[in-house]
C-alpha positions in Angstrom: 0.0 0.0 0.0 2.9 2.4 0.8 4.4 1.5 -2.6 1.2 2.5 -4.4 1.2 5.9 -2.6 4.8 6.4 -3.5 4.1 5.4 -7.1 1.2 7.9 -7.3 3.4 10.6 -5.8 6.1 10.0 -8.4 3.6 10.0 -11.2 2.2 13.3 -10.0 5.7 14.8 -9.7 6.5 13.6 -13.3 3.2 15.2 -14.5 4.1 18.5 -12.9 7.6 18.5 -14.3 6.3 17.7 -17.8 3.8 20.5 -17.6 6.5 23.0 -16.5 8.7 21.8 -19.4 5.8 22.2 -21.8 5.2 25.8 -20.6 8.9 26.7 -21.0 8.9 25.2 -24.5 5.8 27.3 -25.5 7.5 30.5 -24.1 10.7 29.7 -26.0 8.7 29.0 -29.2 6.9 32.4 -28.9 10.2 34.1 -28.1 11.9 33.0 -31.4 9.0 34.1 -33.5 6.8 31.1 -33.6 5.0 30.2 -36.8 5.6 33.6 -38.4 9.3 32.8 -38.9 8.4 29.4 -40.4 6.0 31.0 -42.9 8.6 33.5 -44.0 11.2 30.7 -44.3 8.8 28.6 -46.4 8.0 31.5 -48.7 11.7 32.1 -49.3 12.2 28.4 -50.0 9.3 28.4 -52.4 10.6 31.4 -54.4 14.0 29.7 -54.6 12.4 26.5 -55.8 10.4 28.3 -58.5 13.6 30.0 -59.7 15.4 26.6 -59.8 12.5 25.1 -61.7 12.7 27.8 -64.3 16.4 27.4 -64.7 16.0 23.7 -65.1 13.3 24.1 -67.7 15.5 26.6 -69.6 18.5 24.2 -69.5 16.4 21.3 -70.7 15.0 23.4 -73.6 18.6 24.3 -74.6 19.6 20.6 -74.4 16.6 19.6 -76.5 17.5 22.2 -79.1 21.1 21.0 -79.1 20.1 17.3 -79.5 17.1 17.6 -81.9 18.1 20.7 -83.7 16.2 24.0 -83.8 13.7 22.9 -86.4 12.4 19.8 -84.5 12.3 21.3 -81.0 8.8 21.1 -79.6 7.5 18.8 -82.4 7.3 15.5 -80.5 5.4 12.6 -82.0 1.8 12.4 -80.9 2.3 9.2 -78.9 5.1 10.6 -76.8 3.2 13.7 -75.7 1.4 13.3 -72.4 
């Protein structure tokens, strides 16, 4: 019976410690900017990705012109277009 009380006391102490840790982590998250910083970071990554996609498309178009020749670029057979 004394062991059960001790176990409950330790469980309650663990709960209090975890709640304090949760509170501290929420305060730290707000201090560093929270979700606003993530949104700005994601927007910057998205613009970088879009620029990389454009550069890749341009490079592939140049490679296609070099391989196929300027007169055949963009004129793929009907069965290979998707």
